[in-house]
C-alpha positions as CSV (number, residue, x, y, z in Angstrom):
1,M,-27.1,21.4,5.0
2,S,-24.0,18.9,4.1
3,M,-24.6,15.5,5.0
4,E,-21.1,14.5,3.7
5,R,-19.3,12.5,6.9
6,T,-16.1,13.9,8.3
7,G,-14.4,10.8,6.9
8,D,-15.5,11.4,3.3
9,R,-13.9,15.1,3.6
10,E,-10.9,14.3,5.2
11,H,-10.2,11.3,2.6
12,M,-11.2,14.8,-0.4
13,A,-8.8,16.7,1.5
14,L,-6.0,13.9,0.9
15,E,-6.7,13.4,-3.0
16,K,-6.8,16.8,-3.3
17,T,-2.9,17.4,-1.4
18,L,-1.4,14.3,-2.8
19,G,-2.9,15.4,-7.2
20,D,-1.7,18.6,-5.8
21,L,1.7,17.3,-4.7
22,L,1.6,14.4,-7.9
23,R,0.7,18.2,-10.3
24,A,4.1,19.5,-9.5
25,R,6.8,17.1,-9.0
26,R,5.3,14.2,-11.7
27,A,7.0,11.7,-9.7
28,V,7.3,11.3,-5.9
29,T,8.5,7.6,-3.6
30,F,5.8,6.7,-1.0
31,D,8.4,7.5,1.3
32,E,8.4,11.1,0.2
33,I,4.7,11.4,0.6
34,A,4.4,9.6,3.5
35,S,7.0,12.3,5.1
36,L,4.9,15.0,3.2
37,L,1.4,14.7,4.3
38,G,1.8,12.1,7.3
39,G,2.6,8.6,8.3
40,D,-0.5,8.4,9.9
41,C,-2.7,8.4,6.9
42,F,-0.7,6.4,4.9
43,A,-3.2,3.2,4.6
44,Q,-5.3,5.4,2.8
45,I,-2.0,7.5,0.8
46,F,-1.7,3.8,-1.0
47,L,-5.6,3.3,-1.2
48,V,-5.9,6.4,-3.5
49,V,-2.7,5.5,-5.4
50,D,-4.5,2.6,-5.7
51,R,-7.1,3.8,-7.3
52,W,-5.6,6.0,-9.2
53,S,-3.7,3.5,-10.9
54,R,-6.4,1.3,-12.3
55,A,-7.3,3.6,-13.5
56,G,-4.9,4.6,-14.9
57,I,-4.4,7.9,-13.3
58,V,-0.6,6.8,-12.4
59,R,2.0,4.3,-12.4
60,L,4.2,2.9,-9.4
61,V,7.6,2.4,-10.2
62,R,9.8,0.2,-8.6
63,D,12.8,2.1,-7.5
64,V,15.8,1.1,-5.6
65,T,14.9,2.5,-2.6
66,G,11.1,1.6,-3.1
67,Y,8.3,2.3,-5.0
68,R,7.9,5.7,-7.0
69,V,4.3,7.0,-7.7
70,E,4.2,8.3,-11.2
71,V,1.6,11.0,-13.1
72,I,1.0,9.3,-16.4
73,N,0.5,11.7,-19.1
């Protein structure tokens, strides 16, 4: 029996989906992420991107239209 909380599973699913999206496109704007994954999970998306940025997995680049998330090699 799994002791994992529902929120943890949802968070892991969001990380997997966001990771798949970034692997496929290499760079996406926050607006694109929100439109593809749903705007109501924007705070969770931001937290994942922040954690990955601090770990050196992605970087945030300021663009004319906002911020773009790019995969670092």
